[in-house]
C-alpha positions in Angstrom: -181.7 148.2 -220.4 -184.6 146.2 -221.8 -186.1 143.4 -219.7 -186.9 140.2 -221.6 -188.7 137.2 -220.6 -186.8 133.9 -221.0 -188.2 131.5 -223.6 -186.3 128.4 -222.4 -184.5 127.3 -219.2 -181.0 128.6 -218.9 -179.7 125.0 -218.4 -181.2 121.5 -218.0 -181.4 119.8 -214.7 -182.4 116.3 -213.6 -185.7 115.8 -211.9 -185.8 117.0 -208.2 -186.2 113.4 -206.9 -183.0 112.3 -208.8 -181.1 115.3 -207.4 -182.3 114.6 -203.9 -181.4 110.9 -204.1 -177.9 111.7 -205.5 -177.4 114.3 -202.7 -178.4 111.8 -200.0 -176.1 109.1 -201.4 -173.2 111.5 -201.6 -173.7 112.7 -198.1 -173.9 109.1 -196.8 -170.7 108.3 -198.6 -169.0 111.4 -197.2 -170.1 110.5 -193.6 -168.8 106.9 -194.1 -165.5 108.2 -195.5 -165.1 110.7 -192.7 -165.8 107.9 -190.1 -163.1 105.7 -191.7 -160.6 108.6 -192.0 -161.1 109.5 -188.3 -160.6 105.9 -187.2 -157.5 105.4 -189.4 -156.0 108.7 -188.3 -156.6 107.9 -184.6 -154.8 104.5 -185.1 -152.0 106.3 -187.0 -151.7 108.7 -184.1 -151.4 105.9 -181.6 -148.9 104.1 -183.8 -146.8 107.3 -184.3 -146.6 107.8 -180.5 -145.4 104.2 -180.1 -142.9 104.7 -182.9 -141.5 107.8 -181.3 -141.1 106.2 -177.9 -139.6 102.9 -179.2 -137.5 104.3 -182.1 -139.7 102.2 -184.5 -139.1 99.0 -182.6 -142.7 97.7 -182.7 -142.0 95.0 -180.1 -140.4 97.3 -177.6 -142.3 98.2 -174.4 -143.7 101.7 -174.0 -146.1 103.3 -171.5 -148.0 106.1 -173.3 -151.7 106.2 -172.4 -152.9 109.6 -173.5 -151.6 112.3 -175.9 -152.4 116.0 -175.7 -154.1 117.4 -178.8 -155.0 121.1 -179.2 -157.7 122.4 -181.5 -156.5 125.0 -184.1 -158.6 127.9 -185.2 -159.6 125.9 -188.3 -160.9 123.0 -186.1 -158.1 120.6 -186.8 -156.0 119.1 -184.0 -152.3 119.2 -183.5 -150.1 117.3 -181.0 -148.1 119.3 -178.5 -145.8 116.4 -177.6 -147.2 116.2 -174.1 -148.3 112.7 -173.1 -149.3 110.8 -170.0 -148.1 107.3 -169.1 -150.3 104.4 -168.0 -149.4 105.4 -164.3 -150.6 109.0 -165.0 -147.2 110.6 -165.2 -147.0 113.6 -167.5 -144.1 113.7 -169.9 -142.9 115.3 -173.1 -142.0 113.2 -176.2 -139.1 115.6 -176.9 -137.5 115.1 -173.5 -138.3 111.5 -172.4 -135.3 109.6 -171.5 -134.2 107.2 -174.2 -136.2 108.8 -176.9 -134.2 109.9 -179.9 -135.5 112.8 -182.1 -138.7 113.2 -180.0 -139.2 116.8 -181.3 -138.8 115.6 -184.9 -141.2 112.8 -184.1 -143.8 115.3 -182.9 -143.3 117.3 -186.1 -143.9 114.1 -188.1 -146.9 113.2 -185.9 -148.5 116.5 -186.8 -148.5 115.4 -190.5 -151.4 113.1 -189.5 -153.3 114.8 -186.6 -154.9 117.6 -188.7 -157.1 114.9 -190.2 -158.7 114.8 -186.8 -160.8 117.9 -187.3 -164.5 119.0 -187.4 -165.2 116.6 -190.3 -164.1 113.6 -188.3 -165.1 114.9 -184.8 -167.8 112.3 -184.3 -165.1 109.7 -184.3 -162.2 111.3 -182.3 -164.1 113.3 -179.7 -165.5 110.3 -177.9 -161.9 109.0 -177.5 -160.9 112.2 -175.7 -161.3 113.9 -172.4 -161.2 117.7 -172.4 -158.2 119.3 -170.7 -157.3 122.9 -169.7 -157.0 125.2 -172.7 -153.5 125.7 -174.2 -152.8 129.2 -175.4 -156.6 129.9 -175.3 -157.3 126.9 -177.5 -159.3 123.9 -176.5 -157.1 120.9 -175.5 -157.9 117.2 -175.3 -156.3 114.0 -174.1 -156.6 111.3 -176.7 -156.9 107.9 -175.1 -154.3 106.0 -177.1 -155.4 102.6 -175.8 -158.9 103.1 -177.2 -157.5 104.7 -180.4 -155.1 101.8 -181.0 -157.9 99.2 -181.2 -160.2 100.9 -183.6 -160.9 98.9 -186.8 -159.2 100.2 -189.9 -162.0 99.1 -192.2 
């Protein structure tokens, strides 16, 4: 095999400063999008718990204060269905008196919770307290009262 010296660049590139500016801009936009995604998914999670407990009657009373979330191996969170009331009582969404289709509601809730992940951690982690591990995975209690009042914008 014969070694040859290239005569021209293999491909053209913008100047380094232009690339650096574009990278900085893209990273800032990504961080802003991740912050918004985290806020919105935290509010969606709080709303989903309310909907499960009230059978989608948004004016009905409910007493959920914290929701257990477990961190998957990929860094995303999933809801176990365990929650705590405002008085501190531990309950399960699937077996709370008066809740219809609680297990199905948890399944639906877990459509949204995976967006609470390593990418959005700066937003959701401050809303949580760490709990005992579940099945050797980190577990958290999401403060639903704090999550519910996050701005959507």
